[in-house]
N, C-alpha and C positions, 0 to 999 in steps of 0.2 A: 549462623545457625548450622547445626550438624544434623545428620540423620540419626535416629535412635539406634543404639547398638543392636537392638533386637532386629531391626530391618537389615542392618549390615550382616548380622549372623545368618539371616535367611538368604541374603544375596550370596554370601560366601558358600553356603550349603549348595545353592543352585549351581554356582560356578564349579564347585568341586564335583558335583554329579555330572555336569556337562563335559568338563575338560579333564577330570580325573587328576592324577598326580601332576600333570603339566601346570595346573593352576597353582598348586601349593609349592611346587619347586621354584616358582617366581619369587617366593618370599623366604626361601631357605636362608638361614643365618640371620634373619630379622625377627624381632619380637612380633608375633602375630597380632597382639593387642595394639602395637604402634601402627601396624599396617591397616588394621580395621579402623583405627582412629583417623588415619589419613583419608581412607575411603569415605568415612562418615562426614568428615569436614568438606572434602571436595564435592561430594554428591549432595551436600546440604542445600544447594540451590534448587533441588527437586523435592525438598521436604513437603511442599504444598502441592506437588504434582507427582505423586508416586507412580502414576500411570506411565510416565516417561521411563521410569526404571523398569516397569513391567514390560513396556514395549521393547526396550533394549534387550531384555532377557529373551523375548520371543524372536528377536532378530540378531542373535549372536553370530559372529563370523566363525569360519572354520577354525581359524587360529585363535588361541586364547588371548583376549585383549588385556592390556595393562590398564591402569586406572585412567590415564589420559584418553585412551581409545574408547573405553567404556563410557566415560563422561561425554565424549563426542557423539557416541551412538545414542545416548539418552537425549542429546540436543536435537537429534534428527526425528524424534518422536512427533507425531502430529499434535498440534495444539488442541487442547480441549475445546469443544464447540459449546458456546453458550446459547441458550434458547433465545430466539429473537422475539421481540415484542411485536404485536400486531400493529400494522400501520394505523395511525389515528384517522378517524373519519372526519372529512372536511364538512364544515358547516355549510349547508345548502344555500343559505342567504349570502354568505361571503362568496361562494363560487358564482352564484348568479350575478352578484354585483361586479365581480372581476370580469366575467364574460361580457357583461354590458359595457364595461370600460374598453375592452379590446375591440368590441364591435364599433363603438363610437370613434375610436382612434382610427379604425380602418376607413370609416367614412370621411374622416377629416385628413386622410393622407394626401400628400401633394399630388395634384392631378395635372395632366398635360392638356393641350387644347381640345382633345376629343373627350375628356372626362376620365381617361384611364389614369391609374396610379403611375406617377413618374418616379421610378426608383433611382434615377440619376440626377434628380433635382439638386442634390448636394454638390455634385460635380459641376453642374451648370452654374450654380451659384458661385463656386470658387473660381470658375473661368471668368465670369463677369467681374468679380472683384479684382482678379489679376489684370484683366483688360483695362480696368479703370485706373490701374497704376498702384493698387494697394499692394503692400509688401506681403508676400506669402512665403512660407518656407519651401525649400526644395522638395520636401516630402509631399506637401500639399499640392504643389504644381505637378509632380510626378503622378500622384494619385488621380487628380481630375483628368489629366491627359490620358492616362491609361484607361480610366473608366469610359471616356468619350472617344477613345481610339484616335487621339490626336498625336501626330508625330511631333516630337519636340523640335522647336526652332533652334538651330545651333547658335544663333545670335543671342537669343534670350537666355541660354543656359549658363 
């Protein structure tokens, strides 16, 4: 896809007004229609985002850019922002049911002798399995020993 020639004509007019003869001297000896066709083709990626070209024209460098530099400048333009949709409202019944599940899971969490939640029960369970002679991976052994602050026995390692 290429940009319409009318858009390229306007672009060239703006560049001529900004840079004067410096811009047109870049194309001396070349057919200006071929030059414009090349610009139209290369800038075709912005056909659905002409704001990028407009942004580049508002942020032109002091030195007259060639086609590659101008295209790179267009790519620096901020992306168009799309309007965000409002967050969907949660069904109150679903929320209440999920909160009830969380509360019941907290009540059924593993407890220690005093009735407090035992967050290291998993590590103690692995330790008991290991002490019974069950084969555990080195990672499992390392994790339970780290969690329970057990120094590894160099004989068992």
